[in-house]
MARSE-220072 format. One record per residue: residue in one letter; z, y, x of N, C-alpha, C, O in turn. Coordinates in steps of 0.02 Angstrom, whole numbers. Layout:
# MARSE-220072
{residu a, n_zz Z, n_yy Y, n_xx X, ca_zz Z, ca_yy Y, ca_xx X, c_zz Z, c_yy Y, c_xx X, o_zz Z, o_yy Y, o_xx X}
...
This chain:
# MARSE-220072
{residu x, n_zz -1538, n_yy 1680, n_xx -2531, ca_zz -1486, ca_yy 1694, ca_xx -2482, c_zz -1419, c_yy 1704, c_xx -2518, o_zz -1415, o_yy 1744, o_xx -2565}
{residu x, n_zz -1368, n_yy 1668, n_xx -2497, ca_zz -1302, ca_yy 1675, ca_xx -2528, c_zz -1263, c_yy 1731, c_xx -2495, o_zz -1277, o_yy 1750, o_xx -2438}
{residu x, n_zz -1214, n_yy 1756, n_xx -2531, ca_zz -1173, ca_yy 1810, ca_xx -2504, c_zz -1114, c_yy 1780, c_xx -2467, o_zz -1092, o_yy 1725, o_xx -2481}
{residu x, n_zz -1089, n_yy 1818, n_xx -2419, ca_zz -1029, ca_yy 1797, ca_xx -2384, c_zz -971, c_yy 1797, c_xx -2434, o_zz -968, o_yy 1838, o_xx -2479}
{residu x, n_zz -925, n_yy 1750, n_xx -2425, ca_zz -866, ca_yy 1749, ca_xx -2470, c_zz -828, c_yy 1815, c_xx -2467, o_zz -826, o_yy 1848, o_xx -2415}
{residu x, n_zz -798, n_yy 1832, n_xx -2522, ca_zz -760, ca_yy 1895, ca_xx -2528, c_zz -706, c_yy 1898, c_xx -2474, o_zz -692, o_yy 1952, o_xx -2447}
{residu x, n_zz -675, n_yy 1842, n_xx -2459, ca_zz -622, ca_yy 1841, ca_xx -2408, c_zz -648, c_yy 1863, c_xx -2340, o_zz -613, o_yy 1898, o_xx -2304}
{residu x, n_zz -709, n_yy 1844, n_xx -2324, ca_zz -738, ca_yy 1863, ca_xx -2259, c_zz -753, c_yy 1938, c_xx -2258, o_zz -744, o_yy 1971, o_xx -2207}
{residu x, n_zz -775, n_yy 1965, n_xx -2314, ca_zz -788, ca_yy 2037, ca_xx -2318, c_zz -722, c_yy 2076, c_xx -2311, o_zz -721, o_yy 2129, o_xx -2278}
{residu x, n_zz -669, n_yy 2051, n_xx -2341, ca_zz -603, ca_yy 2082, ca_xx -2334, c_zz -580, c_yy 2078, c_xx -2261, o_zz -551, o_yy 2126, o_xx -2234}
{residu x, n_zz -592, n_yy 2021, n_xx -2230, ca_zz -573, ca_yy 2011, ca_xx -2160, c_zz -611, c_yy 2060, c_xx -2116, o_zz -582, o_yy 2088, o_xx -2069}
{residu x, n_zz -674, n_yy 2071, n_xx -2129, ca_zz -714, ca_yy 2118, ca_xx -2090, c_zz -686, c_yy 2189, c_xx -2096, o_zz -683, o_yy 2226, o_xx -2047}
{residu x, n_zz -666, n_yy 2208, n_xx -2156, ca_zz -637, ca_yy 2275, ca_xx -2166, c_zz -571, c_yy 2280, c_xx -2128, o_zz -556, o_yy 2332, o_xx -2098}
{residu x, n_zz -531, n_yy 2228, n_xx -2129, ca_zz -468, ca_yy 2228, ca_xx -2093, c_zz -479, c_yy 2232, c_xx -2018, o_zz -442, o_yy 2267, o_xx -1983}
{residu x, n_zz -530, n_yy 2198, n_xx -1993, ca_zz -547, ca_yy 2200, ca_xx -1921, c_zz -565, c_yy 2271, c_xx -1900, o_zz -545, o_yy 2294, o_xx -1847}
{residu x, n_zz -603, n_yy 2304, n_xx -1942, ca_zz -622, ca_yy 2373, ca_xx -1927, c_zz -561, c_yy 2418, c_xx -1925, o_zz -557, o_yy 2463, o_xx -1883}
{residu x, n_zz -513, n_yy 2406, n_xx -1969, ca_zz -452, ca_yy 2446, ca_xx -1970, c_zz -412, c_yy 2434, c_xx -1907, o_zz -387, o_yy 2481, o_xx -1876}
{residu x, n_zz -405, n_yy 2371, n_xx -1886, ca_zz -369, ca_yy 2355, ca_xx -1825, c_zz -402, c_yy 2389, c_xx -1766, o_zz -368, o_yy 2417, o_xx -1722}
{residu x, n_zz -469, n_yy 2388, n_xx -1763, ca_zz -505, ca_yy 2420, ca_xx -1709, c_zz -492, c_yy 2495, c_xx -1708, o_zz -484, o_yy 2524, o_xx -1655}
{residu x, n_zz -490, n_yy 2526, n_xx -1767, ca_zz -478, ca_yy 2598, ca_xx -1770, c_zz -406, c_yy 2615, c_xx -1748, o_zz -393, o_yy 2668, o_xx -1721}
{residu x, n_zz -360, n_yy 2569, n_xx -1761, ca_zz -290, ca_yy 2580, ca_xx -1742, c_zz -279, c_yy 2566, c_xx -1668, o_zz -227, o_yy 2583, o_xx -1640}
{residu x, n_zz -327, n_yy 2536, n_xx -1635, ca_zz -321, ca_yy 2520, ca_xx -1564, c_zz -310, c_yy 2583, c_xx -1523, o_zz -277, o_yy 2580, o_xx -1471}
{residu x, n_zz -336, n_yy 2638, n_xx -1545, ca_zz -329, ca_yy 2701, ca_xx -1509, c_zz -259, c_yy 2731, c_xx -1518, o_zz -239, o_yy 2775, o_xx -1479}
{residu x, n_zz -222, n_yy 2708, n_xx -1568, ca_zz -157, ca_yy 2735, ca_xx -1582, c_zz -104, c_yy 2703, c_xx -1537, o_zz -118, o_yy 2652, o_xx -1505}
{residu x, n_zz -45, n_yy 2732, n_xx -1536, ca_zz 10, ca_yy 2706, ca_xx -1495, c_zz 46, c_yy 2648, c_xx -1529, o_zz 88, o_yy 2616, o_xx -1497}
{residu x, n_zz 30, n_yy 2634, n_xx -1591, ca_zz 64, ca_yy 2581, ca_xx -1628, c_zz 58, c_yy 2514, c_xx -1593, o_zz 3, o_yy 2494, o_xx -1573}
{residu x, n_zz 113, n_yy 2479, n_xx -1586, ca_zz 112, ca_yy 2413, ca_xx -1555, c_zz 102, c_yy 2358, c_xx -1606, o_zz 86, o_yy 2301, o_xx -1588}
{residu x, n_zz 111, n_yy 2373, n_xx -1670, ca_zz 104, ca_yy 2322, ca_xx -1722, c_zz 30, c_yy 2307, c_xx -1735, o_zz -10, o_yy 2353, o_xx -1742}
{residu x, n_zz 14, n_yy 2244, n_xx -1737, ca_zz -54, ca_yy 2221, ca_xx -1753, c_zz -47, c_yy 2171, c_xx -1810, o_zz -14, o_yy 2120, o_xx -1803}
{residu x, n_zz -79, n_yy 2187, n_xx -1866, ca_zz -73, ca_yy 2144, ca_xx -1924, c_zz -106, c_yy 2076, c_xx -1914, o_zz -153, o_yy 2069, o_xx -1875}
{residu x, n_zz -81, n_yy 2027, n_xx -1949, ca_zz -108, ca_yy 1960, ca_xx -1947, c_zz -173, c_yy 1957, c_xx -1988, o_zz -178, o_yy 1989, o_xx -2040}
{residu x, n_zz -222, n_yy 1918, n_xx -1965, ca_zz -283, ca_yy 1910, ca_xx -2003, c_zz -276, c_yy 1862, c_xx -2063, o_zz -323, o_yy 1854, o_xx -2102}
{residu x, n_zz -219, n_yy 1830, n_xx -2070, ca_zz -210, ca_yy 1779, ca_xx -2122, c_zz -223, c_yy 1808, c_xx -2191, o_zz -196, o_yy 1861, o_xx -2209}
{residu x, n_zz -265, n_yy 1773, n_xx -2230, ca_zz -280, ca_yy 1793, ca_xx -2299, c_zz -253, c_yy 1742, c_xx -2349, o_zz -269, o_yy 1744, o_xx -2408}
{residu x, n_zz -211, n_yy 1697, n_xx -2325, ca_zz -180, ca_yy 1644, ca_xx -2366, c_zz -231, c_yy 1597, c_xx -2397, o_zz -220, o_yy 1570, o_xx -2451}
{residu x, n_zz -288, n_yy 1587, n_xx -2363, ca_zz -337, ca_yy 1538, ca_xx -2385, c_zz -320, c_yy 1471, c_xx -2351, o_zz -319, o_yy 1419, o_xx -2384}
{residu x, n_zz -307, n_yy 1472, n_xx -2287, ca_zz -280, ca_yy 1417, ca_xx -2249, c_zz -314, c_yy 1350, c_xx -2260, o_zz -282, o_yy 1300, o_xx -2278}
{residu x, n_zz -379, n_yy 1348, n_xx -2250, ca_zz -418, ca_yy 1287, ca_xx -2253, c_zz -462, c_yy 1284, c_xx -2191, o_zz -501, o_yy 1329, o_xx -2178}
{residu x, n_zz -454, n_yy 1231, n_xx -2153, ca_zz -493, ca_yy 1225, ca_xx -2091, c_zz -561, c_yy 1194, c_xx -2106, o_zz -567, o_yy 1146, o_xx -2144}
{residu x, n_zz -612, n_yy 1224, n_xx -2077, ca_zz -680, ca_yy 1198, ca_xx -2082, c_zz -690, c_yy 1148, c_xx -2026, o_zz -686, o_yy 1167, o_xx -1967}
{residu x, n_zz -702, n_yy 1085, n_xx -2043, ca_zz -708, ca_yy 1034, ca_xx -1991, c_zz -767, c_yy 1046, c_xx -1944, o_zz -762, o_yy 1031, o_xx -1885}
{residu x, n_zz -821, n_yy 1071, n_xx -1970, ca_zz -881, ca_yy 1081, ca_xx -1929, c_zz -870, c_yy 1135, c_xx -1876, o_zz -890, o_yy 1126, o_xx -1818}
{residu x, n_zz -840, n_yy 1191, n_xx -1895, ca_zz -832, ca_yy 1247, ca_xx -1849, c_zz -764, c_yy 1246, c_xx -1813, o_zz -758, o_yy 1274, o_xx -1759}
{residu x, n_zz -714, n_yy 1214, n_xx -1842, ca_zz -647, ca_yy 1215, ca_xx -1814, c_zz -610, c_yy 1280, c_xx -1829, o_zz -559, o_yy 1294, o_xx -1799}
{residu x, n_zz -637, n_yy 1320, n_xx -1876, ca_zz -608, ca_yy 1384, ca_xx -1894, c_zz -578, c_yy 1382, c_xx -1964, o_zz -602, o_yy 1345, o_xx -2007}
{residu x, n_zz -528, n_yy 1423, n_xx -1975, ca_zz -500, ca_yy 1430, ca_xx -2042, c_zz -553, c_yy 1465, c_xx -2085, o_zz -584, o_yy 1513, o_xx -2063}
{residu x, n_zz -562, n_yy 1441, n_xx -2145, ca_zz -611, ca_yy 1471, ca_xx -2191, c_zz -590, c_yy 1541, c_xx -2214, o_zz -631, o_yy 1579, o_xx -2237}
{residu x, n_zz -526, n_yy 1556, n_xx -2209, ca_zz -502, ca_yy 1622, ca_xx -2230, c_zz -503, c_yy 1674, c_xx -2175, o_zz -532, o_yy 1727, o_xx -2184}
{residu x, n_zz -473, n_yy 1658, n_xx -2118, ca_zz -465, ca_yy 1709, ca_xx -2066, c_zz -509, c_yy 1698, c_xx -2005, o_zz -509, o_yy 1739, o_xx -1959}
{residu x, n_zz -547, n_yy 1644, n_xx -2004, ca_zz -593, ca_yy 1628, ca_xx -1949, c_zz -558, c_yy 1621, c_xx -1882, o_zz -588, o_yy 1635, o_xx -1830}
{residu x, n_zz -495, n_yy 1599, n_xx -1882, ca_zz -461, ca_yy 1585, ca_xx -1820, c_zz -459, c_yy 1510, c_xx -1808, o_zz -464, o_yy 1470, o_xx -1854}
{residu x, n_zz -452, n_yy 1491, n_xx -1744, ca_zz -442, ca_yy 1421, ca_xx -1727, c_zz -369, c_yy 1402, c_xx -1741, o_zz -327, o_yy 1446, o_xx -1751}
{residu x, n_zz -355, n_yy 1337, n_xx -1742, ca_zz -286, ca_yy 1315, ca_xx -1751, c_zz -241, c_yy 1343, c_xx -1696, o_zz -184, o_yy 1363, o_xx -1709}
{residu x, n_zz -266, n_yy 1345, n_xx -1635, ca_zz -227, ca_yy 1371, ca_xx -1579, c_zz -212, c_yy 1445, c_xx -1589, o_zz -155, o_yy 1467, o_xx -1577}
{residu x, n_zz -261, n_yy 1484, n_xx -1611, ca_zz -250, ca_yy 1555, ca_xx -1623, c_zz -198, c_yy 1566, c_xx -1678, o_zz -157, o_yy 1611, o_xx -1674}
{residu x, n_zz -202, n_yy 1524, n_xx -1730, ca_zz -154, ca_yy 1529, ca_xx -1785, c_zz -84, c_yy 1512, c_xx -1761, o_zz -36, o_yy 1548, o_xx -1775}
{residu x, n_zz -77, n_yy 1456, n_xx -1726, ca_zz -12, ca_yy 1432, ca_xx -1703, c_zz 22, c_yy 1480, c_xx -1655, o_zz 83, o_yy 1486, o_xx -1656}
{residu x, n_zz -16, n_yy 1513, n_xx -1613, ca_zz 12, ca_yy 1557, ca_xx -1561, c_zz 20, c_yy 1629, c_xx -1583, o_zz 49, o_yy 1669, o_xx -1546}
{residu x, n_zz -6, n_yy 1648, n_xx -1642, ca_zz -9, ca_yy 1718, ca_xx -1662, c_zz 57, c_yy 1755, c_xx -1652, o_zz 58, o_yy 1809, o_xx -1624}
{residu x, n_zz 112, n_yy 1727, n_xx -1675, ca_zz 176, ca_yy 1763, ca_xx -1672, c_zz 201, c_yy 1772, c_xx -1600, o_zz 245, o_yy 1814, o_xx -1588}
{residu x, n_zz 174, n_yy 1735, n_xx -1554, ca_zz 195, ca_yy 1741, ca_xx -1484, c_zz 150, c_yy 1786, c_xx -1443, o_zz 166, o_yy 1802, o_xx -1385}
{residu x, n_zz 94, n_yy 1808, n_xx -1471, ca_zz 46, ca_yy 1848, ca_xx -1433, c_zz 68, c_yy 1921, c_xx -1429, o_zz 99, o_yy 1947, o_xx -1476}
{residu x, n_zz 51, n_yy 1954, n_xx -1373, ca_zz 65, ca_yy 2025, ca_xx -1367, c_zz 9, c_yy 2063, c_xx -1404, o_zz -43, o_yy 2035, o_xx -1418}
{residu x, n_zz 22, n_yy 2128, n_xx -1419, ca_zz -28, ca_yy 2166, ca_xx -1457, c_zz -98, c_yy 2167, c_xx -1428, o_zz -146, o_yy 2160, o_xx -1466}
{residu x, n_zz -107, n_yy 2176, n_xx -1362, ca_zz -176, ca_yy 2174, ca_xx -1336, c_zz -211, c_yy 2107, c_xx -1347, o_zz -271, o_yy 2106, o_xx -1361}
{residu x, n_zz -174, n_yy 2053, n_xx -1342, ca_zz -204, ca_yy 1987, ca_xx -1353, c_zz -220, c_yy 1977, c_xx -1427, o_zz -271, o_yy 1947, o_xx -1444}
{residu x, n_zz -178, n_yy 2002, n_xx -1471, ca_zz -192, ca_yy 1999, ca_xx -1543, c_zz -256, c_yy 2038, c_xx -1559, o_zz -297, o_yy 2015, o_xx -1598}
{residu x, n_zz -264, n_yy 2096, n_xx -1528, ca_zz -325, ca_yy 2135, ca_xx -1538, c_zz -386, c_yy 2097, c_xx -1512, o_zz -441, o_yy 2102, o_xx -1540}
{residu x, n_zz -376, n_yy 2060, n_xx -1458, ca_zz -431, ca_yy 2020, ca_xx -1431, c_zz -451, c_yy 1965, c_xx -1481, o_zz -511, o_yy 1952, o_xx -1489}
{residu x, n_zz -402, n_yy 1934, n_xx -1513, ca_zz -417, ca_yy 1884, ca_xx -1564, c_zz -455, c_yy 1917, c_xx -1621, o_zz -504, o_yy 1889, o_xx -1646}
{residu x, n_zz -434, n_yy 1977, n_xx -1642, ca_zz -470, ca_yy 2013, ca_xx -1694, c_zz -542, c_yy 2026, c_xx -1672, o_zz -588, o_yy 2022, o_xx -1714}
{residu x, n_zz -553, n_yy 2041, n_xx -1608, ca_zz -620, ca_yy 2052, ca_xx -1583, c_zz -662, c_yy 1988, c_xx -1589, o_zz -722, o_yy 1991, o_xx -1605}
{residu x, n_zz -631, n_yy 1931, n_xx -1575, ca_zz -667, ca_yy 1868, ca_xx -1581, c_zz -684, c_yy 1854, c_xx -1654, o_zz -737, o_yy 1828, o_xx -1670}
{residu x, n_zz -638, n_yy 1872, n_xx -1699, ca_zz -651, ca_yy 1864, ca_xx -1771, c_zz -711, c_yy 1907, c_xx -1791, o_zz -754, o_yy 1884, o_xx -1829}
{residu x, n_zz -714, n_yy 1968, n_xx -1765, ca_zz -771, ca_yy 2012, ca_xx -1781, c_zz -837, c_yy 1980, c_xx -1757, o_zz -888, o_yy 1984, o_xx -1791}
{residu x, n_zz -835, n_yy 1949, n_xx -1698, ca_zz -895, ca_yy 1915, ca_xx -1673, c_zz -914, c_yy 1857, c_xx -1718, o_zz -973, o_yy 1845, o_xx -1730}
{residu x, n_zz -865, n_yy 1821, n_xx -1743, ca_zz -879, ca_yy 1765, ca_xx -1787, c_zz -908, c_yy 1789, c_xx -1854, o_zz -952, o_yy 1758, o_xx -1882}
{residu x, n_zz -882, n_yy 1845, n_xx -1879, ca_zz -909, ca_yy 1875, ca_xx -1940, c_zz -982, c_yy 1896, c_xx -1929, o_zz -1024, o_yy 1884, o_xx -1972}
{residu x, n_zz -995, n_yy 1927, n_xx -1872, ca_zz -1064, ca_yy 1948, ca_xx -1857, c_zz -1110, c_yy 1888, c_xx -1855, o_zz -1167, o_yy 1891, o_xx -1879}
{residu x, n_zz -1087, n_yy 1833, n_xx -1826, ca_zz -1128, ca_yy 1772, ca_xx -1824, c_zz -1140, c_yy 1745, c_xx -1894, o_zz -1195, o_yy 1722, o_xx -1908}
{residu x, n_zz -1090, n_yy 1748, n_xx -1937, ca_zz -1100, ca_yy 1726, ca_xx -2006, c_zz -1151, c_yy 1769, c_xx -2043, o_zz -1194, o_yy 1745, o_xx -2079}
{residu x, n_zz -1144, n_yy 1834, n_xx -2032, ca_zz -1192, ca_yy 1881, ca_xx -2063, c_zz -1263, c_yy 1867, c_xx -2038, o_zz -1311, o_yy 1868, o_xx -2077}
{residu x, n_zz -1270, n_yy 1854, n_xx -1974, ca_zz -1335, ca_yy 1839, ca_xx -1945, c_zz -1364, c_yy 1775, c_xx -1976, o_zz -1424, o_yy 1772, o_xx -1991}
{residu x, n_zz -1322, n_yy 1725, n_xx -1985, ca_zz -1347, ca_yy 1662, ca_xx -2013, c_zz -1365, c_yy 1670, c_xx -2087, o_zz -1409, o_yy 1636, o_xx -2112}
{residu x, n_zz -1330, n_yy 1716, n_xx -2121, ca_zz -1346, ca_yy 1730, ca_xx -2192, c_zz -1414, c_yy 1764, c_xx -2198, o_zz -1449, o_yy 1755, o_xx -2248}
{residu x, n_zz -1434, n_yy 1803, n_xx -2148, ca_zz -1497, ca_yy 1838, ca_xx -2149, c_zz -1555, c_yy 1794, c_xx -2130, o_zz -1613, o_yy 1811, o_xx -2144}
{residu x, n_zz -1541, n_yy 1737, n_xx -2099, ca_zz -1595, ca_yy 1692, ca_xx -2078, c_zz -1622, c_yy 1651, c_xx -2135, o_zz -1667, o_yy 1611, o_xx -2126}
């Protein structure tokens, strides 16, 4: 069984931080970009941040709740990767 790439583990930690900040009044939501910026043709997701091209392109225009929703989708994608690693 191979390990998840370090970038994905960093992304998971960042997602947890964003989720913990969701309870705060802060309107700022950090970008998931890890400067890997390589699209996986099979999944249609960036290999670094696990976002779709549409999510990446629209990020700066999204409001904070929608950005948090994208982070939630990233967490689901990470969970799916972890599940596939355990299989």
